[in-house]
C-alpha positions as CSV (number, residue, x, y, z in Angstrom):
1,D,-8.6,2.4,13.9
2,L,-9.9,-1.2,14.0
3,P,-8.8,-3.5,16.9
4,Y,-6.3,-6.3,16.5
5,A,-8.0,-9.1,14.5
6,I,-5.8,-12.0,15.6
7,Y,-3.7,-11.9,18.8
8,P,-1.5,-14.6,20.5
9,N,-3.0,-17.3,22.6
10,P,-1.9,-20.0,23.1
11,E,1.1,-19.1,20.9
12,E,3.6,-16.5,22.1
13,H,3.5,-14.3,19.0
14,C,1.6,-14.3,15.7
15,Y,4.1,-14.4,12.8
16,S,4.0,-14.8,9.0
17,G,1.2,-16.5,7.2
18,S,-1.4,-16.1,4.5
19,T,-5.1,-16.1,3.9
20,L,-7.5,-18.0,1.5
21,V,-10.8,-16.3,0.6
22,E,-13.7,-18.6,0.2
23,D,-17.4,-17.7,-0.7
24,D,-18.5,-17.5,2.9
25,R,-15.4,-17.1,5.0
26,V,-11.7,-16.3,5.1
27,I,-9.1,-18.8,6.3
28,A,-5.9,-17.5,7.9
29,M,-3.0,-19.8,8.4
30,Y,0.1,-18.4,10.2
31,F,3.0,-19.4,12.4
32,G,2.4,-19.2,16.1
33,T,5.8,-19.0,17.8
34,K,6.7,-21.8,20.2
35,K,3.5,-23.7,19.1
36,G,3.4,-24.3,15.3
37,N,1.2,-23.4,12.4
38,M,-2.3,-22.1,13.4
39,V,-5.5,-21.8,11.4
40,A,-8.2,-19.2,12.2
41,I,-11.5,-18.6,10.5
42,S,-13.6,-15.5,10.1
43,D,-17.0,-14.8,8.4
44,D,-17.9,-11.3,9.5
45,P,-17.7,-8.4,6.9
46,L,-14.8,-6.6,8.7
47,L,-12.9,-9.7,9.6
48,L,-12.8,-8.7,13.2
49,N,-13.8,-11.9,14.8
50,W,-11.7,-15.0,14.3
51,E,-12.1,-18.6,15.6
52,K,-8.8,-20.5,16.0
53,L,-9.6,-24.1,15.0
54,T,-8.8,-26.6,17.7
55,G,-7.5,-23.9,20.0
56,K,-4.0,-25.0,19.3
57,A,-1.5,-25.5,16.5
58,V,-2.9,-27.7,13.7
59,I,0.6,-28.5,12.6
60,P,2.6,-28.4,15.9
61,I,6.3,-27.8,16.2
62,T,8.1,-31.1,16.5
63,E,10.0,-31.9,19.7
64,S,13.3,-32.5,18.0
65,N,12.8,-30.7,14.7
66,V,13.6,-33.0,11.9
67,T,13.4,-36.8,12.7
68,E,12.7,-39.9,10.7
69,S,9.1,-39.9,11.8
70,R,8.6,-36.2,11.3
71,P,11.1,-35.1,8.6
72,Y,10.0,-31.5,8.4
73,W,10.1,-28.1,10.0
74,V,7.1,-25.9,10.8
75,Y,7.4,-22.2,9.8
76,D,5.7,-19.4,7.8
77,P,2.9,-21.2,6.0
78,C,0.9,-20.4,2.9
79,I,-2.4,-22.1,2.0
80,W,-4.4,-22.9,-1.2
81,K,-7.1,-25.3,-2.2
82,K,-7.2,-28.0,-5.0
83,G,-10.4,-29.9,-5.4
84,D,-11.8,-30.8,-2.0
85,S,-8.4,-30.6,-0.2
86,Y,-6.4,-27.8,1.3
87,Y,-2.6,-27.6,0.9
88,S,0.0,-25.7,2.9
89,L,3.7,-25.0,2.5
90,S,5.9,-24.5,5.4
91,G,9.3,-23.0,4.4
92,V,12.7,-23.4,6.0
93,H,15.8,-25.4,5.1
94,L,17.5,-28.7,5.5
95,R,21.2,-29.8,5.6
96,E,20.8,-31.6,2.2
97,G,23.1,-29.4,0.1
98,P,26.8,-29.8,-0.8
99,A,28.9,-31.0,2.1
100,N,25.8,-31.2,4.3
101,K,25.1,-27.5,4.0
102,H,21.7,-25.8,4.3
103,I,19.5,-25.4,1.2
104,R,16.0,-24.1,0.7
105,I,13.2,-26.7,1.4
106,N,9.4,-26.2,1.4
107,F,7.4,-28.9,3.1
108,L,3.9,-29.7,1.7
109,F,0.9,-30.7,3.9
110,K,-2.6,-31.7,3.0
111,S,-5.9,-31.5,4.8
112,R,-9.7,-32.0,4.1
113,D,-11.0,-30.2,7.2
114,L,-8.2,-27.7,8.1
115,K,-7.8,-29.4,11.5
116,N,-6.0,-32.6,10.6
117,W,-3.0,-32.2,8.4
118,K,-0.9,-34.9,6.7
119,Y,2.7,-34.3,5.8
120,L,3.4,-35.3,2.2
121,H,6.9,-34.4,1.1
122,P,9.3,-31.6,0.0
123,F,7.4,-29.7,-2.6
124,V,10.0,-28.4,-5.1
125,E,11.9,-30.5,-7.6
126,D,14.9,-29.5,-9.8
127,D,15.8,-26.4,-7.8
128,R,19.3,-25.7,-9.1
129,F,18.7,-22.0,-8.9
130,T,18.7,-20.9,-5.2
131,M,22.0,-20.7,-3.3
132,V,23.5,-22.8,-0.7
133,G,22.5,-21.2,2.6
134,D,19.1,-20.0,1.3
135,D,15.9,-20.9,3.1
136,G,12.3,-20.8,1.9
137,A,10.5,-18.6,4.4
138,C,7.2,-16.8,3.8
139,P,6.2,-18.8,0.7
140,Y,3.4,-17.9,-1.6
141,F,2.4,-20.3,-4.4
142,W,0.1,-19.1,-7.2
143,P,-0.6,-19.6,-10.9
144,I,1.0,-17.0,-13.3
145,G,0.2,-17.3,-17.0
146,D,0.5,-21.0,-18.0
147,K,3.0,-21.6,-15.2
148,H,3.1,-21.3,-11.4
149,I,5.3,-19.0,-9.2
150,L,6.7,-19.7,-5.7
151,L,7.6,-16.4,-4.1
152,F,9.6,-16.7,-0.8
153,F,12.1,-15.0,1.4
154,S,15.7,-16.1,2.2
155,H,17.1,-14.8,5.5
156,M,20.4,-14.8,3.7
157,S,19.6,-13.3,0.3
158,G,16.2,-11.7,0.5
159,G,13.0,-11.8,-1.6
160,Q,13.1,-14.1,-4.6
161,Y,11.0,-16.5,-6.7
162,L,10.9,-19.8,-8.6
163,I,8.8,-20.3,-11.8
164,G,7.9,-23.8,-12.9
165,D,5.2,-26.4,-13.5
166,Y,2.7,-27.7,-11.0
167,D,2.3,-31.4,-11.2
168,K,-1.1,-31.8,-9.6
169,K,-1.1,-35.6,-9.8
170,R,2.1,-35.9,-7.8
171,D,1.7,-32.7,-5.8
172,K,5.1,-31.5,-6.9
173,F,6.4,-28.2,-8.2
174,I,9.1,-28.6,-10.9
175,A,11.3,-25.4,-11.0
176,T,12.3,-24.2,-14.4
177,S,13.6,-20.7,-13.8
178,N,14.1,-18.2,-11.0
179,G,14.8,-14.6,-10.2
180,T,15.2,-12.2,-7.3
181,F,14.0,-8.9,-6.0
182,N,17.1,-8.4,-3.8
183,Y,20.7,-8.4,-5.0
184,G,22.7,-8.6,-1.8
185,P,22.1,-9.6,1.8
186,S,18.6,-9.2,3.1
187,A,19.7,-6.6,5.6
188,P,20.4,-3.8,6.1
189,C,18.1,-1.9,3.7
190,G,17.2,-5.0,1.7
191,V,13.9,-6.3,0.2
192,H,12.5,-8.8,2.7
193,A,9.5,-11.1,2.6
194,P,6.6,-11.1,0.1
195,S,2.9,-11.1,0.5
196,A,1.1,-12.1,-2.7
197,C,-2.2,-13.0,-4.3
198,P,-3.4,-13.7,-7.9
199,D,-5.1,-10.8,-9.7
200,G,-7.6,-12.9,-11.6
201,K,-6.1,-11.9,-14.9
202,G,-3.2,-14.3,-15.1
203,G,-0.9,-12.1,-13.0
204,V,0.2,-11.9,-9.3
205,I,0.1,-8.9,-7.1
206,T,2.9,-8.8,-4.5
207,I,4.2,-6.4,-1.9
208,F,7.4,-6.8,0.2
209,N,8.5,-5.5,3.5
210,M,11.9,-3.8,3.6
211,N,14.6,-3.8,6.3
212,A,15.9,-0.6,7.9
213,G,19.4,0.8,7.8
214,R,19.4,2.3,11.3
215,R,19.0,0.5,14.5
216,S,15.7,0.9,16.4
217,K,13.7,-1.1,18.9
218,G,11.1,-3.6,17.8
219,W,9.8,-4.0,14.3
220,N,11.0,-1.1,12.1
221,Q,10.3,-2.2,8.5
222,I,8.4,-0.5,5.7
223,M,6.4,-1.8,2.7
224,T,7.4,-1.5,-0.9
225,L,5.1,-0.4,-3.6
226,P,2.7,-3.2,-4.6
227,M,3.7,-4.6,-8.0
228,R,2.1,-6.7,-10.6
229,L,4.0,-9.7,-11.9
230,T,3.1,-11.3,-15.3
231,L,4.9,-14.0,-17.4
232,A,6.7,-12.7,-20.4
233,D,8.7,-14.6,-23.0
234,N,11.3,-17.2,-22.0
235,E,9.8,-17.5,-18.5
236,Q,11.0,-13.9,-17.7
237,L,8.8,-11.8,-15.4
238,K,7.3,-8.5,-16.4
239,I,7.3,-6.3,-13.3
240,E,5.3,-3.1,-13.0
241,P,3.8,-1.0,-10.3
242,A,0.3,-2.2,-9.3
243,G,-2.6,0.0,-8.3
244,K,-3.3,3.7,-9.1
245,T,-0.1,5.4,-8.2
246,E,-0.9,8.0,-10.8
247,V,-3.6,9.6,-8.7
248,L,-0.9,10.8,-6.3
249,R,0.9,12.8,-9.0
250,Y,0.9,16.6,-9.1
251,N,3.2,19.3,-10.3
252,H,4.2,17.6,-13.5
253,Q,7.5,18.6,-15.1
254,H,8.6,17.5,-18.6
255,L,11.8,17.8,-20.5
256,D,12.1,17.2,-24.2
257,E,15.0,15.2,-25.7
258,F,18.4,16.6,-24.8
259,T,22.0,15.4,-25.1
260,L,24.3,14.4,-22.2
261,P,27.8,15.5,-23.2
262,A,30.4,13.0,-22.2
263,N,31.9,13.4,-18.7
264,N,29.9,16.5,-17.8
265,E,27.4,16.4,-14.9
266,I,24.1,18.0,-15.9
267,V,22.1,19.2,-12.9
268,L,18.4,19.7,-13.3
269,R,18.1,23.0,-11.6
270,N,14.3,23.3,-11.2
271,I,13.4,19.7,-10.6
272,R,13.9,18.6,-7.0
273,G,12.3,16.6,-4.3
274,D,12.2,13.6,-1.9
275,A,8.7,12.4,-2.7
276,K,8.7,12.0,-6.5
277,E,7.9,9.7,-9.4
278,I,10.4,10.0,-12.3
279,I,10.1,8.3,-15.8
280,V,13.1,8.7,-17.9
281,E,14.1,7.1,-21.3
282,I,17.8,7.1,-22.2
283,N,19.5,6.1,-25.5
284,A,22.7,4.6,-24.0
285,K,23.6,2.3,-26.9
286,N,27.1,3.7,-27.3
287,T,27.8,4.9,-23.8
288,P,29.8,2.7,-21.4
289,M,28.1,4.1,-18.3
290,I,25.2,6.4,-17.4
291,E,25.0,7.9,-14.0
292,M,21.9,9.5,-12.5
293,N,22.0,11.1,-9.1
294,V,18.9,11.6,-6.9
295,L,18.6,13.1,-3.4
296,R,21.6,15.2,-4.3
297,S,22.7,18.1,-2.1
298,P,23.9,21.2,-4.0
299,D,27.5,20.7,-2.8
300,K,27.3,17.0,-3.5
301,Q,28.0,16.0,0.1
302,E,25.1,13.6,-0.2
303,Y,23.7,11.8,-3.3
304,T,22.3,8.5,-4.3
305,R,23.7,7.1,-7.5
306,I,21.7,5.1,-10.1
307,L,24.2,3.5,-12.6
308,F,23.7,1.8,-15.9
309,F,26.4,-0.3,-17.6
310,R,25.6,-1.4,-21.1
311,N,26.6,-5.0,-21.9
312,R,28.8,-5.3,-18.8
313,G,27.2,-8.3,-17.2
314,H,27.3,-12.0,-17.9
315,W,26.7,-13.6,-21.2
316,N,23.3,-15.3,-21.1
317,G,23.8,-18.5,-23.1
318,Q,20.1,-19.4,-23.1
319,L,19.0,-16.2,-24.7
320,K,22.3,-15.6,-26.5
321,K,22.5,-12.0,-25.3
322,M,24.8,-10.0,-23.1
323,E,23.4,-8.7,-19.8
324,S,23.6,-5.0,-18.9
325,L,23.7,-3.9,-15.2
326,V,21.7,-1.4,-13.2
327,S,22.9,-0.4,-9.8
328,I,21.8,1.7,-6.8
329,D,24.8,2.9,-4.9
330,T,24.0,4.5,-1.5
331,S,27.6,4.9,-0.3
332,R,27.3,8.7,-0.5
333,S,23.6,8.9,0.4
334,S,24.1,10.1,4.0
335,L,26.4,11.8,6.4
336,L,24.8,10.1,9.4
337,S,27.2,8.2,11.7
338,D,24.7,5.5,12.9
339,L,23.8,4.3,9.4
340,R,24.6,0.8,8.4
341,N,25.7,1.2,4.8
342,R,24.7,-1.3,2.1
343,P,26.9,-2.4,-0.8
344,A,25.6,-1.3,-4.2
345,E,22.5,-3.1,-5.3
346,T,23.2,-4.4,-8.8
347,A,20.7,-6.2,-11.0
348,P,21.3,-7.8,-14.5
349,V,18.9,-6.8,-17.2
350,I,18.9,-7.9,-20.9
351,L,18.0,-5.1,-23.4
352,D,17.5,-5.8,-27.1
353,E,20.1,-4.2,-29.4
354,D,17.9,-1.1,-30.2
355,E,16.1,-1.0,-26.9
356,N,16.4,2.2,-24.8
357,L,16.9,2.2,-21.1
358,K,13.6,3.0,-19.4
359,L,13.6,3.8,-15.7
360,R,10.5,4.4,-13.6
361,I,11.7,5.6,-10.2
362,F,9.8,6.2,-7.0
363,I,11.5,8.3,-4.3
364,D,9.7,8.4,-0.9
365,K,11.9,10.0,1.8
366,S,13.8,7.0,3.0
367,V,13.4,4.6,0.1
368,V,14.2,4.5,-3.6
369,E,12.5,1.9,-5.9
370,I,13.3,1.4,-9.6
371,F,11.4,-0.5,-12.3
372,V,13.8,-1.2,-15.2
373,N,12.1,-1.6,-18.6
374,E,9.4,-3.6,-16.7
375,K,12.0,-6.4,-16.5
376,K,13.7,-5.8,-13.2
377,Y,13.0,-4.2,-9.8
378,L,15.6,-2.7,-7.4
379,A,15.0,-1.0,-4.1
380,T,17.0,0.2,-1.1
381,R,16.6,2.4,1.9
382,V,18.3,5.8,2.0
383,Y,18.8,8.3,4.9
384,P,19.9,11.7,3.7
385,S,20.7,14.0,6.6
386,L,20.7,17.4,4.8
387,K,17.5,19.2,4.1
388,E,18.7,20.3,0.8
389,S,19.5,16.8,-0.5
390,L,16.7,17.0,-3.1
391,G,18.5,17.4,-6.4
392,I,18.7,15.3,-9.6
393,S,21.6,15.1,-12.1
394,F,22.9,13.0,-15.0
395,M,26.3,12.2,-16.4
396,A,27.4,10.1,-19.4
397,R,30.8,8.5,-19.0
398,G,33.1,8.1,-22.0
399,E,30.6,8.9,-24.8
400,D,27.7,11.3,-25.3
401,S,24.2,10.0,-24.5
402,V,20.7,11.2,-25.2
403,I,17.9,11.6,-22.8
404,K,14.9,10.8,-25.0
405,S,12.3,12.0,-22.6
406,F,12.1,12.9,-18.9
407,D,8.9,13.3,-16.8
408,A,8.7,14.0,-13.1
409,W,5.9,14.5,-10.6
410,D,5.7,15.4,-7.0
411,M,3.7,12.7,-5.1
412,K,1.0,13.3,-2.5
413,S,0.9,11.4,0.8
414,I,-1.6,8.5,0.8
415,W,-2.6,9.6,4.3
């Protein structure tokens, strides 16, 4: 293993930040607790040796936080370059919402030499999308298609994003749409903060850390699968796994089209596991609800439910379509007594009239991740306690449904 690349001094701890790769060096900008935002430079091939510019915070924490002379907070920076200048966002919140409540704010700074930074202004305009109580921690700002995307983390509601237009003359980001990767509180078991970079093809690669559902000392998060974000029609995101996850597949099992008779649970007797990739396409046009269980024990003491409700969400006036809903329900996932249960994670998804439901599901011991028609991503932590909680089943509620295709693979460890 390689040694630590950056370690705290003079800051107490090294917290969130980002890097910018230049031709001859890499710039890291991060939050140093009790000091402020730090900048470190490295030019060796393995990035083992770093020089902290000025030996102190380049954007120090203010004595009294927000004042008239320094109307900003310092926290969790990202960095990019435009022309000859560097820009940095520091993301927190201000009491500028309704009734003086907290709302998300990201503060923009500018520098020519990485040492001396000038505060400009709040970066985002027209954000009527995020909620009262959100903050803008761990921001990442990158081009996506012909727009820009600001990924960030809210300590209240988890990982999310704004899409909009980058006004480079005014150094402002005008938000035009939004979305989220987390559909409840950020913890327990929720999708936490992003790390992101452009892929050079108009998309953005991002990976999130995820919170645990059991108490333990110190940091206890895991990472999601990396995913590629691209811009689809109507400023909607296309979300798909990034990288070569297919190389981990083995023991492929395929099922041809079969019918799910209404109100009868169909257990897949010979397809089981807790480290699997599953791709399933379902014609659920006339079925009020489809239920899929994974990590199911034979006696059904433990199981994790994946639910689909056709046209049971909100009416989307902009697209003039009804939303459907996809849920992960972990209320029956575990018999453990020390588990902090999470309410069902429920995401809206719009399917065209003749569009089938297509789920790409990754199960990896204590996490379930779902890509829904490459339009939505849901994930949650799970903690089955029984060794035999490995099964898979389906049920159509109310009306028959048809599984158009089903493919499953066991997955090798990356280690």
